[in-house]
C-alpha positions in Angstrom: 11.4 4.9 -1.3 8.3 7.3 -1.0 8.0 7.9 2.6 4.7 9.5 2.3 3.3 6.4 0.8 5.3 4.2 3.5 3.5 6.4 6.1 0.0 6.0 4.6 0.5 2.3 4.7 2.0 2.0 8.4 -0.7 4.3 9.7 -3.7 1.9 9.1 -3.4 -1.8 10.6 -5.4 -3.0 7.8 -4.1 -1.2 5.1 -0.5 -2.7 6.3 -2.0 -6.1 6.6 -3.6 -6.4 3.2 -0.6 -5.3 1.3 1.5 -7.4 3.0 -1.1 -10.3 2.7 -0.9 -9.7 -1.3 2.1 -11.9 -2.0 0.3 -12.8 -5.2 -3.0 -11.8 -6.9 -6.1 -12.3 -4.5 -9.7 -11.2 -4.4 -11.1 -9.6 -1.5 -12.8 -12.5 -0.2 -9.6 -14.5 -0.2 -8.1 -11.6 1.9 -10.8 -11.3 4.0 -10.6 -15.2 5.0 -7.0 -15.0 5.4 -6.9 -12.2 7.4 -10.0 -12.7 9.1 -11.4 -9.5 8.7 -14.8 -7.9 7.2 -15.2 -7.8 3.5 -16.2 -3.8 4.0 -12.8 -3.5 6.0 -10.9 -5.1 3.0 -12.4 -3.6 0.2 -11.9 0.3 2.0 -8.1 -0.8 2.6 -7.9 -1.8 -1.2 -9.7 1.2 -2.4 -7.2 3.2 -0.2 -4.0 1.3 -1.3 -5.2 1.6 -5.2 -5.8 5.1 -4.8 -2.0 5.6 -3.8 -0.9 3.4 -6.3 -0.1 0.9 -4.1 -2.2 -2.0 -5.3 -4.1 -2.7 -8.6 -7.1 -4.3 -9.8 -6.2 -6.8 -12.7 -9.9 -7.4 -13.5 -11.5 -4.0 -13.2 -14.5 -4.8 -15.4 -15.8 -7.4 -13.2 -18.3 -6.5 -10.6 -17.6 -9.5 -8.2 -14.3 -11.7 -7.5 -11.9 -8.7 -8.7 -8.3 -9.7 -8.4 -5.7 -7.3 -7.0 -1.9 -7.5 -6.8 0.6 -5.3 -5.7 2.3 -2.7 -8.0 6.1 -1.9 -8.1 5.9 0.8 -5.4 3.7 -1.4 -3.3 6.4 -4.3 -3.6 9.2 -1.5 -2.6 7.1 -0.7 0.7 6.4 -4.4 1.6 10.1 -5.2 1.2 11.1 -2.2 3.7 8.4 -3.1 6.1 9.6 -6.9 6.3 13.0 -5.8 6.5 12.1 -3.7 9.9 9.9 -6.4 11.2 13.3 -8.5 11.1 15.2 -5.9 12.9 12.7 -6.0 16.0 
């Protein structure tokens, strides 16, 4: 477990929400609708998560409708966050 990446995720509610919501590949628009957040908030969270290697873009050549999914590290962090939620 990379604790610095875990800390990075839980420090911001939007990053945490986006990462948890990516149970399957989704577009920013789908995430925005599901989480009831604005597209700029989603885009910023995805950019930050991608920079940390927690999500990856499956369609980087697309300008609109890019599809994102969690990476292996992102999955590890989500599993840990979910286990913590169960303990509360």
